[in-house]
MIDOSE-1310 file (N, C-alpha, C; in nm, 2 decimals, decimal comma, always signed):
residues 120
xxxx	+1,61/-0,43/-0,54/+1,51/-0,53/-0,49/+1,42/-0,57/-0,60; +1,39/-0,70/-0,61/+1,31/-0,75/-0,72/+1,17/-0,80/-0,67; +1,17/-0,84/-0,54/+1,04/-0,89/-0,49/+0,99/-0,80/-0,38; +0,99/-0,67/-0,40/+0,96/-0,58/-0,29/+0,82/-0,52/-0,30
xxxx	+0,76/-0,52/-0,42/+0,63/-0,45/-0,43/+0,54/-0,52/-0,53; +0,42/-0,54/-0,50/+0,32/-0,61/-0,59/+0,19/-0,52/-0,59; +0,14/-0,50/-0,71/+0,01/-0,44/-0,73/-0,09/-0,54/-0,71; -0,21/-0,50/-0,65/-0,31/-0,60/-0,62/-0,37/-0,66/-0,75
xxxx	-0,35/-0,60/-0,86/-0,40/-0,65/-0,99/-0,30/-0,74/-1,06; -0,18/-0,75/-1,01/-0,07/-0,84/-1,07/-0,11/-0,98/-1,06; -0,06/-1,06/-1,15/-0,08/-1,21/-1,14/-0,02/-1,26/-1,01; -0,09/-1,33/-0,93/-0,05/-1,37/-0,80/+0,01/-1,51/-0,79
xxxx	+0,01/-1,58/-0,90/+0,07/-1,71/-0,90/-0,04/-1,82/-0,88; +0,02/-1,94/-0,87/-0,07/-2,06/-0,87/-0,15/-2,10/-0,75; -0,10/-2,05/-0,63/-0,17/-2,10/-0,51/-0,20/-1,98/-0,41; -0,30/-2,00/-0,34/-0,34/-1,90/-0,23/-0,23/-1,90/-0,13
xxxx	-0,17/-2,01/-0,09/-0,07/-2,02/+0,01/+0,05/-1,94/-0,03; +0,09/-1,95/-0,16/+0,21/-1,88/-0,21/+0,18/-1,73/-0,20; +0,06/-1,69/-0,23/+0,02/-1,55/-0,22/+0,02/-1,50/-0,08; -0,03/-1,58/+0,01/-0,03/-1,54/+0,16/+0,12/-1,53/+0,20
xxxx	+0,21/-1,62/+0,16/+0,35/-1,61/+0,20/+0,41/-1,49/+0,14; +0,37/-1,45/+0,03/+0,43/-1,33/-0,04/+0,37/-1,20/+0,01; +0,24/-1,19/+0,02/+0,17/-1,06/+0,05/+0,12/-1,05/+0,19; +0,11/-1,16/+0,27/+0,05/-1,16/+0,40/-0,10/-1,16/+0,38
xxxx	-0,17/-1,16/+0,50/-0,32/-1,17/+0,49/-0,39/-1,05/+0,43; -0,35/-0,93/+0,47/-0,42/-0,81/+0,42/-0,39/-0,79/+0,27; -0,27/-0,81/+0,23/-0,24/-0,79/+0,09/-0,31/-0,90/+0,00; -0,32/-1,02/+0,05/-0,39/-1,13/-0,02/-0,54/-1,10/-0,03
xxxx	-0,59/-1,05/+0,08/-0,74/-1,02/+0,09/-0,77/-0,91/-0,01; -0,69/-0,80/-0,02/-0,71/-0,70/-0,12/-0,70/-0,75/-0,26; -0,60/-0,83/-0,29/-0,59/-0,89/-0,42/-0,71/-0,98/-0,46; -0,75/-1,06/-0,36/-0,86/-1,14/-0,39/-0,99/-1,06/-0,41
xxxx	-1,01/-0,96/-0,34/-1,13/-0,87/-0,36/-1,13/-0,81/-0,50; -1,01/-0,76/-0,54/-1,00/-0,70/-0,67/-1,01/-0,80/-0,78; -0,94/-0,91/-0,77/-0,94/-1,01/-0,88/-1,04/-1,11/-0,88; -1,06/-1,18/-0,77/-1,15/-1,29/-0,77/-1,30/-1,25/-0,75
xxxx	-1,32/-1,15/-0,66/-1,46/-1,11/-0,63/-1,50/-0,99/-0,72; -1,41/-0,93/-0,79/-1,44/-0,82/-0,88/-1,51/-0,70/-0,80; -1,46/-0,68/-0,68/-1,51/-0,57/-0,60/-1,43/-0,44/-0,64; -1,49/-0,33/-0,62/-1,43/-0,20/-0,66/-1,32/-0,16/-0,57
xxxx	-1,21/-0,23/-0,57/-1,09/-0,20/-0,49/-1,01/-0,09/-0,57; -0,98/+0,02/-0,50/-0,90/+0,12/-0,57/-0,76/+0,06/-0,60; -0,69/+0,12/-0,70/-0,55/+0,07/-0,73/-0,47/+0,08/-0,60; -0,39/-0,03/-0,58/-0,32/-0,04/-0,46/-0,19/-0,12/-0,48
xxxx	-0,09/-0,10/-0,40/+0,03/-0,19/-0,41/+0,06/-0,23/-0,26; +0,13/-0,34/-0,26/+0,16/-0,41/-0,13/+0,31/-0,43/-0,12; +0,37/-0,39/-0,01/+0,51/-0,42/+0,01/+0,51/-0,57/+0,06; +0,60/-0,65/+0,00/+0,59/-0,79/+0,03/+0,64/-0,83/+0,17
xxxx	+0,61/-0,95/+0,21/+0,66/-1,00/+0,33/+0,81/-1,01/+0,34; +0,88/-1,02/+0,22/+1,02/-1,02/+0,22/+1,08/-0,88/+0,26; +1,01/-0,78/+0,22/+1,05/-0,64/+0,27/+1,03/-0,63/+0,42; +0,92/-0,68/+0,47/+0,89/-0,67/+0,61/+1,00/-0,75/+0,69
xxxx	+1,03/-0,87/+0,64/+1,14/-0,95/+0,71/+1,27/-0,87/+0,71; +1,31/-0,82/+0,59/+1,43/-0,75/+0,58/+1,44/-0,63/+0,68; +1,32/-0,55/+0,68/+1,32/-0,44/+0,77/+1,33/-0,48/+0,92; +1,26/-0,59/+0,95/+1,27/-0,64/+1,09/+1,41/-0,68/+1,13
xxxx	+1,49/-0,74/+1,03/+1,62/-0,79/+1,06/+1,73/-0,69/+1,05; +1,72/-0,60/+0,95/+1,83/-0,51/+0,93/+1,80/-0,37/+0,90; +1,67/-0,33/+0,91/+1,63/-0,19/+0,88/+1,58/-0,17/+0,74; +1,55/-0,05/+0,71/+1,48/-0,02/+0,58/+1,57/-0,06/+0,47
xxxx	+1,52/-0,14/+0,37/+1,60/-0,19/+0,26/+1,65/-0,08/+0,17; +1,77/-0,10/+0,12/+1,83/-0,01/+0,02/+1,74/-0,01/-0,10; +1,72/+0,11/-0,16/+1,64/+0,12/-0,28/+1,49/+0,12/-0,27; +1,44/+0,09/-0,15/+1,30/+0,09/-0,13/+1,23/+0,22/-0,14
xxxx	+1,30/+0,33/-0,09/+1,24/+0,46/-0,10/+1,21/+0,49/-0,25; +1,30/+0,46/-0,34/+1,28/+0,49/-0,48/+1,17/+0,41/-0,54; +1,16/+0,28/-0,50/+1,05/+0,20/-0,55/+0,91/+0,25/-0,50; +0,90/+0,29/-0,37/+0,78/+0,34/-0,32/+0,74/+0,47/-0,39
xxxx	+0,84/+0,55/-0,41/+0,82/+0,68/-0,47/+0,76/+0,66/-0,62; +0,83/+0,56/-0,69/+0,78/+0,53/-0,82/+0,64/+0,48/-0,82; +0,61/+0,39/-0,73/+0,47/+0,34/-0,71/+0,37/+0,45/-0,68; +0,41/+0,54/-0,59/+0,32/+0,65/-0,56/+0,29/+0,74/-0,68
xxxx	+0,39/+0,76/-0,76/+0,37/+0,84/-0,89/+0,28/+0,76/-0,98; +0,30/+0,63/-0,99/+0,21/+0,55/-1,08/+0,07/+0,56/-1,03; +0,05/+0,54/-0,90/-0,08/+0,55/-0,83/-0,15/+0,68/-0,86; -0,07/+0,79/-0,85/-0,12/+0,92/-0,88/-0,16/+0,94/-1,02
xxxx	-0,09/+0,88/-1,11/-0,12/+0,90/-1,25/-0,25/+0,82/-1,29; -0,28/+0,72/-1,21/-0,41/+0,65/-1,24/-0,53/+0,73/-1,19; -0,51/+0,82/-1,10/-0,62/+0,91/-1,05/-0,61/+1,05/-1,09; -0,50/+1,09/-1,17/-0,48/+1,22/-1,20/-0,47/+1,31/-1,08
xxxx	-0,39/+1,26/-0,98/-0,37/+1,32/-0,85/-0,22/+1,31/-0,82; -0,18/+1,39/-0,72/-0,04/+1,38/-0,68/-0,03/+1,39/-0,53; +0,04/+1,31/-0,47/+0,06/+1,31/-0,32/+0,13/+1,44/-0,28; +0,07/+1,51/-0,19/+0,12/+1,64/-0,14/+0,08/+1,76/-0,23
xxxx	+0,00/+1,74/-0,33/-0,04/+1,85/-0,42/-0,17/+1,91/-0,36; -0,16/+2,03/-0,31/-0,28/+2,09/-0,25/-0,40/+2,11/-0,35; -0,37/+2,12/-0,48/-0,47/+2,15/-0,58/-0,54/+2,02/-0,62; -0,47/+1,91/-0,63/-0,53/+1,78/-0,67/-0,47/+1,67/-0,58
xxxx	-0,50/+1,67/-0,45/-0,43/+1,59/-0,35/-0,47/+1,44/-0,37; -0,37/+1,35/-0,35/-0,40/+1,21/-0,35/-0,39/+1,16/-0,20; -0,50/+1,12/-0,15/-0,50/+1,06/-0,01/-0,48/+0,91/-0,02; -0,40/+0,86/+0,07/-0,38/+0,71/+0,07/-0,40/+0,66/+0,21
xxxx	-0,44/+0,53/+0,22/-0,46/+0,46/+0,34/-0,34/+0,37/+0,35; -0,28/+0,36/+0,47/-0,16/+0,27/+0,49/-0,20/+0,17/+0,60; -0,17/+0,05/+0,58/-0,19/-0,06/+0,68/-0,06/-0,13/+0,71; -0,04/-0,17/+0,83/+0,08/-0,23/+0,87/+0,05/-0,33/+0,98
xxxx	+0,12/-0,44/+0,98/+0,11/-0,54/+1,09/+0,23/-0,62/+1,10; +0,34/-0,56/+1,15/+0,47/-0,63/+1,16/+0,47/-0,70/+1,30; +0,38/-0,79/+1,32/+0,37/-0,87/+1,44/+0,36/-0,79/+1,57; +0,31/-0,67/+1,55/+0,29/-0,58/+1,67/+0,15/-0,52/+1,68
xxxx	+0,06/-0,58/+1,62/-0,08/-0,53/+1,62/-0,11/-0,45/+1,49; -0,23/-0,44/+1,46/-0,27/-0,37/+1,34/-0,25/-0,22/+1,36; -0,20/-0,16/+1,25/-0,18/-0,01/+1,25/-0,25/+0,04/+1,12; -0,33/+0,14/+1,13/-0,40/+0,20/+1,01/-0,39/+0,35/+1,03
xxxx	-0,35/+0,41/+0,92/-0,37/+0,56/+0,92/-0,38/+0,61/+0,78; -0,43/+0,73/+0,76/-0,44/+0,80/+0,64/-0,33/+0,89/+0,62; -0,28/+0,90/+0,50/-0,17/+1,00/+0,47/-0,20/+1,08/+0,35; -0,15/+1,20/+0,35/-0,18/+1,30/+0,25/-0,22/+1,43/+0,31
xxxx	-0,23/+1,53/+0,23/-0,27/+1,66/+0,28/-0,37/+1,72/+0,19; -0,50/+1,73/+0,23/-0,60/+1,79/+0,14/-0,63/+1,93/+0,18; -0,57/+1,98/+0,29/-0,60/+2,11/+0,33/-0,73/+2,13/+0,40; -0,81/+2,03/+0,42/-0,94/+2,04/+0,48/-0,96/+1,95/+0,60
xxxx	-0,86/+1,93/+0,67/-0,87/+1,85/+0,79/-0,92/+1,93/+0,91; -1,01/+1,87/+0,99/-1,06/+1,94/+1,10/-0,94/+1,98/+1,20; -0,95/+2,09/+1,26/-0,86/+2,13/+1,36/-0,90/+2,07/+1,49; -0,80/+2,07/+1,58/-0,83/+2,01/+1,72/-0,95/+2,08/+1,78
xxxx	-1,04/+2,00/+1,83/-1,16/+2,06/+1,89/-1,27/+2,09/+1,80; -1,25/+2,08/+1,67/-1,36/+2,10/+1,57/-1,45/+1,98/+1,56; -1,58/+2,01/+1,57/-1,68/+1,90/+1,55/-1,73/+1,91/+1,41; -1,73/+1,80/+1,33/-1,78/+1,80/+1,20/-1,93/+1,82/+1,20
């Protein structure tokens, strides 16, 4: 896959509409906050709308696991953290909206999550 993953700091091209078509609304908003508004957006990558379309039509694209794994390793190197490492955990937020409503959840394991019934 060549058009599967974009970092929010990558050159997004000549037009906002092209970026929206490629990254969707959330991805475009993140990129604009990072690039145009110079807000402190943490390093992030976006799976493109092409990936979403392929997933919706025929399932998880071949080779995407490797690309996401590579991107997660790059992300971890930027923070000196590693996903799943209990000593230096990297926690990530995941967003999704494949025409089924917004989905948001945190992923990672820092070993300090409240147990059921625990009040912070």
